[in-house]
N, C-alpha and C positions, 0 to 999 in steps of 0.2 A: 504494500500500500504506500502511496506517495505521501510526503509530508503534508501536502495540501489536503489529501483525502483523510488522513488521520485527524487533522484539525476539524474538518467538517463533520466527521463522525463523532469525535469526542466532545465538541462544543456546540453541537446543533441546538438551535433554538435560543441561544443566549442573546438577550436584548442588548442593544447599543444605546444605553440610557443615560439620563442626566437629571439633575434636580431642577427646581423651578427657577433658580437664580441665574441671571444672565452673567456672562463672563465680563470681566473688567476690560475695557478697550485698551489696547497697547498704544502708548503715546508715541507720536512721531513715526508711526509705522515700524517701530523697532521690533525685532523678534524677541520672543521670550527666551530666557536662558535655556540653553540646550543641555540636556543630559545625554551624553553619548557614550554608550558602553556596549561591550559585546555580551556580557553576562549580567543581566539586571536582577536586582532583588525582586521578590514577589511584590507586584504592584498593589497598592491599597485598593481594595474593592470598594467602589463608590456606591453606597446604597442610600442612606438617608441623611448623610452629612450635607450641610448647606454648601452652595457654590461649587458643587462637584457633579460630573456628568452621570446621573442615574435617573431612574424612575420614568423613563420615556424612551421610545425608540429613536434616539437622536443623540448627537454629540453637541458640544457647546459652541457651535457656530452661531453667533448672535447677529442681530441686524447691524450692529456696529462692525463686527468682523466681516460681514458681507461687504460693507463699504470698503473696509481695508483690503479685502481680497482684490477688488478691482483696482484700487489705487496702488496697492503695494506691488501687485504683479506687473502692472504696466510701467511702474517706476523702474523695473528691472529690465525693460525691453531692450536696452542698449547692450545687455550682456546675456540675453536669452534668446529663445526661439520664438518669442511672441511676435506675431506679425498682424498687420491689419490695424484698423482704427479701434481705439478704445471706446467702450460705451460711456466712459467718463466715471470718475470716482463718485461712488455713491449712487450711480444710476442703475437702472434695471434694464436688462436686455430687451430690445423692442418686442421680440416675440412673446416675452413673458407678460407684457402689458396689453397684449392684443385681445385678451378675453373680455367680452362685454356681456354681463348677465342679462342685459336687455334683449340679447339674441335668443334667450331661453324662453320658450312659451309656457305659460301656466297650464297645468293639467287639471282640469276641473274635477275629474274623478278623484285624483289624489288630494287636491285641495279640500275636497269635501270631508276628508278624514282627519284634517288638522284638529287637534284638541280645541274645545270651545274657548278656553282661556287665552290661548295663543291667537286663535282666529279673531277674537274680539279686539285684541291688542293690535293685530295687523303686522306684528314684527316678531321675528325669530331672534331671540337673544342668545348669543353664543359666547361662551367663555374660552379664551385662548391665551396662552403664554406666548406673546408675539415677540419672541427673542430668537427664533430659529429659522433662518433662511436655508433652503428655499420654501419651506412648508408654511410657516407663519412668522411674519416679521413686520416691522414698521419701516416704511420707505416712502417713495414719492418725493415730490418737490419739498414737502415740509418735514419729511422723515417721521411722520406721525400717522401715515395712512397704512392700515393693515393690508398686507400683501402676501402672496405666496400661493402655492397650489392648494393648500388646505383652505385658505380664505376664498379662493375662486370656487372651490367645491361648495363651500358654505353658501356663497351667493347664488350658485346654480340651484342648490336645494331650495333656497328661499324663493327664487323666481318660479321654479316648478310648482311650488305650493302656494303661489300668489301672495307671498309675504315679503316684506322688507327685511333686511338683515342688519342686525346691530352686533358687530364683533367687539366685545369688551376685553381689553387687556387685563389679564389676571395672573397672579402667582400660580405656577403650575400645580403645586400641591393643594391649592385651595379650590380648584375647579370641580373635581369629582364630588367633594362633600357639599358643594353649593348647587349641584344639579337639582332642579325642581324649584326650590325657593328663589334662586337668583338667576340661573341659566337654564335655558331649554335644552341646549346641547353643549357638549364639550368637544371642540375640534382643536387638538393641540398635539398631534403626532403621538397619541397614546399607543404604546404597545399593548396588545391584549394579553393579559395574564390571568391565570386562574384566580389569583388573589383579588384582582380588580373586578373580576366577574361576580364575585360575591357581593359587591357593593353597587354595581351599575350594570346596565345592558350595554353591549357594544354592537355596532354594525361595521363590519370590515370593509375597507375601501382601498387598501394598499398593502403591498408586500415589500418589506425592507430588510436588508441584511448587510453583509460585508462585501466590499469590492476593492479592487486595486486599480491604480493608475500609474502611467509612465509618461515621459515626455513624448511629444508628437513623433510618430515614426519609430518609437522604441529604439533609440540609438544605442542603448547598452544591451539590447537583446535580453531583456529581463523576462523571466517566467515565474508566475506565482507558485509553480510546482518545483522550482529550484532556487530557493532563497538563501541557501547557505553561502556565507561569504559576501553577501550583497548588503548594500546600505539601504535601509527602509525607514521612511519617515512615518511617524504616527503621533496622534494627539495624546498627551498625557492623561492617564486615568480612564481610558476607554477600554472596552472589551477587545478592541483590536490590538491594544498593547498587551493586555493580560485578560484572558488566557491565550489569545491567538498567537501573537509573535513570541511570547514567552514559551509556549509549548513547541512551536516550530524550532526555536533556538535549541531547546533541550533535545529535540530529535536530531538536529544537526550534530550536536556534541556526541550523542550516543552513537551516531554513524561514523564518528571520527572525521567529520568534515569541519570546515571553517565556520565559526559562529557568525550569526547575523550581526551586522553593525546597526543596532537599533537606535535611531535618532528620535528622541521624544521631545516634543515641544508643547507648550501650554496651549497655543492657539492653532486651530486647523489652517488658518490663513498662512501662518508661518511655514507649516509643513508644505503647503502648496507652493509657496514662494521658493522654498529650497528645491522642490522638484523642477520648477520652471527654469531655475538658473543652473541646474545640472549638478548640484552638490550631493544629491542622493539619487539612487537608482530607481526607486519607486516609492509610492506611498499607499497606505492601507487606511480605509475609513469606512464609515457607514455609507451605504450605496447611494442614498439621496444626495449626500455631500459630494461624492465623486461626480455624479451627473452635473451638479451645479458648478463644480470647479471647472469642468470641461467647458461649460457655457460661459462662465465668467472670464476665462482666460482666452476666449476666442479660439479654442481648440489647441492651445499650446500644450495641454496635457490631454491624454486620451485613456479611456478605460481599457483594461486588459483582463481577459478572463471573465468568468461569470460571477453571479451573485450567490453567496452561500450563507449558511446560518441565518436563514430568513425567519422573520416573525411577522405576524399580522398586525396591521395598524388599524385602529378603529375610531369611529365617532361614538362618544359616550352619550347615553340616554338614561334618564332617571330609571332606577330599578323598578319603581312601582307603576311604570307605564309601558308595559310590553307592547301594547297596541301602537304606541307612538314609535317604538323601535321598529316594528314591522313596517310602518309607514315610511320611515327613513330608509329602510332596506329597499322598499319598492321604488322610492324616489331615486336612490343611487343606481339601482338596476336600470331605470329608465334613462338616466344620464349616460350610462355605459352603452345602452342599446342605440341611442340616437347620436352618439359620437361626441357629445359634449365633454364627457369624462376624458376621452383620449386627447381632445384639443387642449384641455387644461394641463395634463401631464406633459404633453409634447412641448407646450410653451415654456415649461420649466425644466426641460430636458430630463424628465424623470419617468418616461414611459416604460422603462425597464421594470418598474415596480407595479405596473398595472395588473389588475385582477379581472376576471371575466364574470364572476358571480359573487356579489356581496352577500354576507351571511349575518344573521343575528346570533350573537353569542357562539361563534365558531369554536370548535375543539382546538385547544392549543396545548403545547408540550409542557409549559411551566406556568 
């Protein structure tokens, strides 16, 4: 069995998660301190501690670091393979702003099933921790406008149900407990876990996992199946760092091969910058971040290999309203069938995570 295969088998279903707190922006586009070693101590598993990546199918790429990604990468264009015009620091790729919920027609049959309290209000209130590009973050000209594929999906659901949508920024850990009294839905890149299913209903809408990226054209001939002796960038504290790279490195040593040169950095943007300027051979991250990095760098990096260790991502619905969960499932299914769902994911370069059939409370591994 290859190293990659053993990782996929041994760590299947592990979430790539974080807490509700957003990362502190790096001043002057400087990289965080690098911890570079061939044999790393066991990484701290980030579970419920504040300001650390857990509790969600996502890493800590915030709206601020999304801005830095564009600005920082293109600042390096003189010494990298970046080509073409920049979208501008802090801007969003044109394709990602092309979705217009006004193009989605209301479905009278589905709209008739909206709970009376929501229907009388006329607005679907959604709780979202808007710190995670490209899913949910604040951007636009004022850097206060909710954006991302999760936000676009929320707008499409609202339009289908003939409702306005009010996306309210919230602390991640406060969303699920407030479903019902404060929020009608939670759309915040929630990984669906058995523990969370005890408290809320979920409607699946995305599959996310781990992916790899290299510089355009893969000039160093890197393969995820042969990482021994290679330099790999990873964000500190993620499951890609530990257990993924940690386990791979142990396999290299057991086989008598050169250890992996693991470059851990605090911010994903810094990892991407290192890859663009050629100081690392590859990077490993949560799959939605890889797709977004490809888009934000105008293709200066490219995904290599498939997505593995996938987990279902879902829309949270109050536990005491299974009928509403069924309605959201039917609404997402309609958006998949009419092509709206694909347009949204395509705009954010994340169609790799598309699913064909949304489920209410799907069976999950953990």
